[in-house]
C-alpha positions as CSV (number, residue, x, y, z in Angstrom):
1,M,-71.8,-12.2,-115.8
2,A,-74.8,-14.5,-115.7
3,Q,-75.1,-14.0,-111.9
4,L,-75.0,-10.2,-112.3
5,D,-77.7,-10.4,-115.0
6,D,-79.8,-12.5,-112.7
7,L,-79.4,-10.0,-109.8
8,A,-80.4,-7.2,-112.2
9,F,-83.4,-9.2,-113.5
10,F,-84.6,-9.9,-110.0
11,Q,-84.3,-6.3,-109.0
12,H,-86.7,-5.4,-111.9
13,L,-89.0,-8.2,-110.8
14,A,-89.2,-7.1,-107.2
15,R,-89.7,-3.5,-108.1
16,A,-92.4,-4.2,-110.6
17,G,-94.3,-6.4,-108.2
18,S,-95.7,-8.8,-110.8
19,L,-94.7,-11.0,-113.8
20,T,-96.9,-9.0,-116.1
21,A,-95.4,-5.6,-115.1
22,T,-91.9,-7.0,-115.4
23,A,-92.6,-8.3,-118.9
24,R,-93.9,-4.9,-119.9
25,E,-91.0,-3.1,-118.3
26,L,-88.3,-5.3,-120.0
27,G,-90.1,-5.7,-123.3
28,L,-90.4,-9.4,-123.0
29,S,-93.3,-11.9,-123.2
30,L,-94.9,-13.1,-120.0
31,S,-93.8,-16.6,-120.6
32,A,-90.2,-15.5,-121.1
33,V,-90.2,-13.7,-117.7
34,S,-91.8,-16.7,-116.0
35,K,-89.3,-19.1,-117.5
36,R,-86.3,-16.9,-116.5
37,L,-87.5,-16.8,-112.9
38,K,-87.9,-20.6,-112.9
39,I,-84.4,-21.0,-114.3
40,L,-83.0,-18.7,-111.6
41,E,-84.8,-20.5,-108.8
42,G,-83.5,-23.8,-110.3
43,R,-79.9,-22.6,-110.3
44,L,-80.2,-21.4,-106.7
45,G,-82.2,-24.4,-105.5
46,I,-84.8,-22.2,-103.7
47,E,-88.1,-20.5,-104.3
48,L,-87.7,-16.8,-104.5
49,A,-91.3,-15.7,-105.0
50,A,-94.8,-16.8,-104.8
51,R,-96.6,-15.5,-107.9
52,T,-99.6,-15.1,-110.1
53,T,-99.8,-13.1,-113.3
54,R,-101.1,-10.1,-111.2
55,R,-99.0,-10.2,-108.1
56,L,-95.6,-11.4,-106.9
57,T,-94.7,-11.9,-103.2
58,L,-91.1,-12.5,-102.3
59,T,-90.2,-15.3,-100.0
60,A,-87.8,-14.7,-97.1
61,E,-85.0,-16.0,-99.4
62,G,-86.2,-13.8,-102.1
63,E,-86.1,-10.7,-99.8
64,R,-82.5,-11.5,-98.9
65,Y,-81.5,-12.1,-102.5
66,C,-83.1,-8.8,-103.5
67,A,-81.6,-6.8,-100.7
68,R,-78.1,-8.1,-100.8
69,G,-78.2,-8.2,-104.6
70,A,-79.0,-4.5,-104.6
71,L,-75.9,-3.7,-102.6
72,I,-73.7,-5.7,-104.9
73,L,-75.1,-3.9,-108.0
74,D,-74.6,-0.6,-106.1
75,E,-71.0,-1.5,-105.4
76,L,-70.4,-2.2,-109.1
77,D,-72.2,0.9,-110.2
78,E,-70.2,3.0,-107.8
79,L,-66.9,1.4,-108.9
80,E,-67.6,2.2,-112.6
81,N,-68.7,5.7,-111.7
82,S,-65.6,6.3,-109.8
83,L,-63.5,5.5,-112.8
84,G,-65.1,8.4,-114.6
85,E,-64.8,11.0,-111.8
86,G,-63.8,14.3,-113.2
87,I,-65.6,13.5,-116.4
88,N,-69.2,13.1,-115.3
89,Q,-70.2,14.2,-111.9
90,A,-74.0,13.7,-112.2
91,L,-75.5,11.6,-109.5
92,S,-77.7,8.7,-110.5
93,G,-79.2,5.5,-109.3
94,R,-81.7,4.4,-106.7
95,L,-81.6,5.9,-103.2
96,R,-83.6,3.9,-100.6
97,I,-84.3,5.5,-97.2
98,N,-86.1,4.2,-94.1
99,A,-87.5,6.6,-91.5
100,T,-90.2,6.7,-88.8
101,F,-93.6,8.2,-89.8
102,G,-93.6,11.5,-87.9
103,F,-90.0,12.6,-88.6
104,G,-90.1,11.0,-92.1
105,R,-93.2,12.9,-93.2
106,R,-92.3,16.2,-91.7
107,H,-88.6,16.4,-92.6
108,I,-87.2,13.6,-94.6
109,A,-89.8,13.6,-97.3
110,P,-89.3,17.4,-98.1
111,L,-85.6,16.9,-98.1
112,L,-85.8,13.9,-100.5
113,S,-88.1,16.0,-102.8
114,R,-85.6,18.8,-103.0
115,F,-82.6,16.5,-103.4
116,C,-84.2,14.6,-106.3
117,A,-85.3,17.9,-107.9
118,Q,-81.6,18.9,-107.9
119,H,-80.5,15.5,-109.2
120,P,-83.0,14.2,-111.7
121,D,-81.2,11.0,-112.4
122,V,-81.6,9.8,-108.8
123,E,-84.5,7.5,-108.1
124,G,-85.8,8.3,-104.5
125,W,-87.6,5.7,-102.4
126,L,-88.7,6.6,-98.9
127,E,-90.3,3.9,-96.8
128,L,-91.9,5.0,-93.5
129,T,-92.4,2.5,-90.7
130,N,-93.3,2.6,-87.0
131,F,-89.9,1.1,-86.1
132,P,-86.6,1.3,-87.8
133,L,-85.9,-1.6,-90.2
134,N,-82.7,-3.6,-90.7
135,L,-81.0,-1.9,-93.6
136,S,-79.4,-5.0,-95.2
137,D,-82.4,-7.3,-94.8
138,H,-84.7,-4.8,-96.5
139,G,-82.3,-3.3,-99.0
140,F,-82.1,0.3,-97.7
141,D,-79.2,2.5,-98.3
142,I,-79.9,4.9,-95.4
143,G,-81.8,4.7,-92.2
144,I,-82.9,7.7,-90.1
145,R,-82.6,6.8,-86.4
146,I,-82.6,8.3,-83.0
147,G,-79.2,7.7,-81.3
148,E,-76.0,6.1,-82.6
149,P,-76.6,2.5,-83.6
150,P,-74.9,-0.2,-81.5
151,E,-74.0,-2.2,-84.6
152,S,-70.3,-1.7,-85.4
153,R,-71.0,-2.4,-89.1
154,L,-73.1,0.7,-89.4
155,V,-71.7,4.2,-90.0
156,A,-73.7,7.0,-88.3
157,R,-73.7,10.7,-89.1
158,R,-75.7,13.1,-86.9
159,I,-78.2,15.3,-88.9
160,L,-80.0,16.9,-86.0
161,A,-79.3,17.6,-82.4
162,N,-82.4,16.9,-80.3
163,R,-83.7,16.4,-76.8
164,R,-87.0,15.3,-75.4
165,V,-88.9,18.1,-73.7
166,L,-91.4,17.8,-70.9
167,C,-94.2,20.3,-71.7
168,A,-97.9,21.1,-71.3
169,S,-100.4,23.9,-72.2
170,P,-100.8,26.9,-69.9
171,A,-104.4,25.9,-69.3
172,Y,-103.3,22.5,-67.9
173,I,-100.5,24.0,-65.8
174,A,-102.9,26.5,-64.2
175,Q,-105.0,23.8,-62.6
176,A,-102.4,21.0,-62.2
177,P,-100.5,19.9,-59.1
178,T,-97.1,21.3,-58.4
179,L,-94.4,19.7,-60.5
180,Q,-90.9,20.1,-59.0
181,A,-89.2,16.8,-59.6
182,P,-89.7,13.9,-62.1
183,A,-91.3,11.8,-59.4
184,D,-94.1,14.3,-59.2
185,L,-95.3,13.1,-62.6
186,Q,-97.0,10.2,-60.9
187,Q,-99.6,12.7,-59.7
188,H,-100.1,14.2,-63.2
189,A,-102.2,13.2,-66.2
190,C,-99.4,12.0,-68.6
191,L,-100.1,11.7,-72.3
192,V,-98.2,8.6,-73.4
193,I,-97.4,7.1,-76.8
194,R,-98.2,3.4,-76.6
195,E,-96.0,1.5,-79.1
196,N,-95.9,-1.8,-77.3
197,D,-97.8,-3.7,-74.6
198,S,-96.1,-1.9,-71.7
199,D,-98.6,-0.8,-69.0
200,F,-96.3,1.8,-67.7
201,P,-94.2,3.8,-70.1
202,V,-90.9,5.0,-68.7
203,W,-89.8,8.6,-69.1
204,R,-86.1,9.4,-68.4
205,F,-84.6,12.7,-67.3
206,E,-81.1,14.2,-66.7
207,R,-80.3,16.7,-63.9
208,C,-79.4,20.0,-65.6
209,G,-75.6,20.3,-65.6
210,Q,-75.2,16.7,-64.4
211,P,-75.9,14.4,-67.4
212,S,-74.7,11.4,-65.4
213,K,-77.6,11.8,-63.0
214,V,-80.5,10.2,-64.7
215,Q,-83.9,9.6,-63.2
216,S,-86.5,7.3,-64.7
217,V,-90.2,7.6,-63.9
218,K,-93.1,5.2,-64.7
219,V,-96.0,7.3,-65.9
220,S,-99.6,6.7,-66.8
221,G,-102.7,8.6,-67.8
222,R,-106.2,8.1,-69.1
223,L,-105.4,9.3,-72.6
224,A,-102.9,7.6,-74.9
225,S,-102.2,7.0,-78.6
226,N,-99.8,5.2,-80.8
227,D,-99.5,8.4,-82.9
228,A,-97.2,11.3,-81.7
229,E,-99.3,14.0,-83.5
230,V,-102.4,12.9,-81.6
231,I,-100.5,13.2,-78.3
232,T,-99.3,16.7,-79.3
233,R,-102.9,17.7,-80.1
234,L,-104.1,16.4,-76.7
235,A,-101.4,18.4,-74.9
236,L,-102.4,21.6,-76.8
237,D,-106.0,21.0,-75.8
238,G,-104.9,20.9,-72.1
239,H,-105.4,17.2,-71.3
240,G,-102.0,16.7,-69.7
241,V,-98.2,16.6,-69.8
242,M,-96.2,15.0,-72.6
243,L,-92.6,14.2,-73.3
244,R,-91.8,15.0,-76.9
245,S,-88.8,15.6,-79.1
246,W,-87.6,19.3,-79.5
247,W,-88.1,19.0,-83.3
248,D,-91.7,18.2,-82.8
249,V,-92.7,20.9,-80.3
250,N,-90.2,23.8,-80.7
251,E,-92.7,25.9,-82.7
252,H,-95.4,25.5,-80.0
253,L,-92.9,26.4,-77.3
254,A,-91.9,29.5,-79.2
255,S,-95.6,30.6,-79.6
256,G,-96.4,29.9,-75.9
257,D,-99.0,27.3,-76.8
258,L,-96.9,24.9,-74.8
259,V,-94.6,25.6,-71.8
260,A,-91.5,23.6,-70.9
261,L,-91.6,22.1,-67.4
262,L,-89.2,21.0,-64.7
263,P,-86.5,23.8,-65.0
264,S,-83.9,21.7,-63.1
265,W,-84.3,18.6,-65.3
266,Q,-84.3,17.9,-69.0
267,G,-85.2,15.0,-71.2
268,V,-82.4,12.8,-72.3
269,R,-80.6,13.4,-75.6
270,A,-82.4,12.0,-78.7
271,D,-80.2,13.1,-81.6
272,F,-81.2,12.0,-85.1
273,Y,-78.6,10.1,-87.2
274,A,-78.4,9.0,-90.8
275,V,-76.9,5.5,-90.7
276,F,-75.6,3.3,-93.5
277,E,-73.7,0.1,-93.9
278,Q,-69.9,0.2,-93.9
279,R,-68.6,-0.7,-97.3
280,R,-65.6,-0.3,-99.5
281,H,-67.3,1.9,-102.0
282,V,-70.0,4.2,-100.6
283,P,-72.3,5.4,-103.5
284,A,-71.8,9.1,-104.2
285,R,-75.6,9.7,-104.1
286,L,-75.7,8.3,-100.6
287,R,-72.9,10.6,-99.4
288,A,-74.4,13.6,-101.2
289,F,-77.9,13.1,-99.6
290,I,-76.5,12.9,-96.1
291,D,-74.4,16.0,-96.6
292,F,-77.5,17.7,-98.0
293,A,-79.6,16.6,-95.0
294,Q,-77.0,17.9,-92.5
295,R,-77.0,21.3,-94.2
296,E,-80.7,21.6,-94.7
297,M,-82.0,20.3,-91.3
298,V,-80.4,23.4,-89.7
299,G,-82.9,25.6,-91.6
300,R,-85.9,23.2,-91.2
301,V,-85.8,23.0,-87.4
302,S,-85.2,25.9,-85.0
303,A,-81.8,25.5,-83.4
304,L,-81.8,23.7,-80.1
305,P,-80.7,26.2,-77.5
306,E,-77.2,25.4,-76.2
307,E,-78.4,25.4,-72.6
308,T,-81.2,22.9,-73.5
309,L,-78.7,20.7,-75.4
310,N,-75.9,20.6,-72.9
311,G,-77.2,22.2,-69.7
312,P,-77.5,23.9,-67.3
313,C,-81.1,24.8,-68.1
314,K,-82.0,27.0,-65.1
315,N,-83.4,29.7,-67.4
316,R,-86.2,27.6,-68.8
317,P,-89.6,28.8,-67.8
318,E,-91.4,27.3,-64.8
């Protein structure tokens, strides 16, 4: 019981971010909170946090204790809730989600807002990052990722079918060289997202109707950004060709502001999945949010055309 109390105490401490805020939240004196943390660290034989009265920073061991402790407390909470199924069906507890900036801002944030409005006892926490974070190391319940994860300990459920689409503005197409095959992209101004130190980003394409035939092309261009929305803006302004996800450009394609290119080829699949750690008791709020996301994403993003999803795609515009 003392260990569970310590786990719960440290969750308060990590969430509050300081000794002073924790003392205020728990209705204790500052000295009592400081003393309890020292006793906990003494029992474990490690330092969990570097702290002042104003700020608390978790050590690597503290991050691990917090993340794994949250999962243990969730397991206990879910077990106790399951004993009362049929009596009280209200969802409650903390729901921690990690997603990338673009997709997270545009789609996951609105979904979480609506979900928490429907379930007022759920505490939603969405953290957006450039790259997906390890769920267990950072204490996340759900990660939103492109593609099924290679880790066998993670469960993945698809929430959105998606492909990457090669496209450009009509103004650029009118003055650009002929584009008949992926290799021709080396003669074009390509708008690239630079998220690492690679000098030559690689774009991958599948032959329509022949998904096993994949062609990779190293592309370059004089305009680049680490932000996808900037790249889309540059494409709309006629600066070049970009390879972007269907969810990000489908409205521009429908309006004619952008035109899909290479009718005999298509970008590789890039489906979005909600992933979570495999465990004996999956919290009801976690299952409910993923079910909600699967239903609601259909209405948030125009349906990916079957021919674009699975090929052939001969009817796509030149």
